[in-house]
N, C-alpha and C positions, 0 to 999 in steps of 0.2 A: 604321336601317331602309332608307335609300336612299343611293345614291351615284352620282355621275356615271361612275365607272369601270365600273360594271356594264353600261354601254351595249354594250361589246364582247361581253358574255355573253348579250345578248338574242338570241332567234332572229330571223331575218329576217322582215319583215312579209309576210303572205300576202294573199290577195284582200281588197280593201277598198274604201273609198269616200273621196272628197275633196269638200270644200265650201269655197267662198270666203265669207269673212265680211265683211259690209259694215261700215264704220266708224260704227256707230250704237249707241245705248244698248241696243238690243234684241239685240245680237250674242250675249250670253251666253244669253239665252232661246232664240234661234234655234239655237245650238249644242246646248243641252239637248234641244230637240225633235228635232233631226236625229239625234243620237246615240241617243236613245230609240227612234225609229222604226227605225233600222238594227239595233239590238240585238234588237228584237222580230222583225224580218224574219229575222235570223240565228238566232233561237231561243236567244239568250243573255240572256234577260230577268233572270236571277239577278244580273247585273252592272249592271242598268239604273240603279238609284239612285246607286251610287258613280260609275259612268262618266259619268252625266249631270252630277253635281256637279263632277267633275274637268274635264270638257269646258267647263262653264260658267266655271270659274275660269281655265282656260287661255285661253279666248276673251276674257274680260274683260281679262286682262293683255295679251294680244296687241293688242287694240284700244287700250288705254290707253297702253302703253309701246312698242309696235312701230311699224314703218313699213309703210304699205300697199304692196302688197296683203297681207292677212292671210288665211291659209287653214288649214283643219283637215283632218286625215285620220284615218280609223279603219281599223285593220287587224286581222285575226284572227291570233293568234299562239298558240304553245304553250309552256308553261313547260318548262324542261329536264327536269323530272320527269313531264311529260305532261299537265298540266292545261291545258284550253283557256282562252284569255283574249283580251284586246284591247290594242292599243297605240294610244293617242291622241296625235297630233302636232299642234302648232300652229306654223306658221311664218310669218315676216314678213321684211322687208328690213332690220330694225334690226341694230345691232351686237351685241346679246346682252348677257349678264351672266355672272358667275361663280357658279354654283349653290353652290359651297362657301362663298363669302363670304356668300351669303344665309343658309345654314344656320348659319354662325358668328354672324351678327348676331342670330339668334333667341336665342342663349345670353345676350346682353348687353343686350337691349332690353326695356324695360317699356312696352308699348304697350296697356295695359289699356283705355284710352279712345280709342284711335285709330280712325278711321273705316275705314281700309284696312290692307293689309299682312298679312292672314291667308290670302289665297288659296293661296299655295304651301304654307303649313302644312297646309291642308286636303288639298291634293294629296299631301303627304308622309304624312299620316295614312291616306289611303284607298288609295293606290297601293302595290303591292309594290315598285316602283322608279320613279324619275323622274330626269330630268336635262335637260341641254341641250347643244347642240353648234352649231358654226358650220359651215355648208356654203357652197359658192361662192355668194356674193351673198345669203345668207339666214341666219337664225337659227332654230333649231328647239328647242322645249321639248316633251318627250315624257313620257308616263306609261304604265306597264304594269299592268294589273289582270287577275287570274285568278279563275276560279270558286272560291269558298270551299271549303276542306276537301279540295281535289284537288291542291294543289301537291306 
């Protein structure tokens, strides 16, 4: 369903919003609330539940594994076939990770009773595509979601 190589196929981000996340337990809740408010304002409420959950997971991972400052952006995008959508990005100053190794680990791990480790699986299930990249001085994890039935 997802692959990091699809990043080059994604349309460039359009008008959007950025928010810095404080390194607190409440960061995921704050990200959910912020994304929900932005999507209501943009009149894309059909993506609200999925986008809020994806933002929450990316924020939690950024705070837990990244290096401050941690920020999140939300941009309007369009699927190559025309469907409107959003791109959520979480970036931090950390070294990043290899998304293909994360996906490969899912095939060989029995974590039925683990307390964590399911966040990116949720992102994978909800987003049309997701991945990560290293930019000068930062690491970015992104996810793209589109209005259902319009891709």
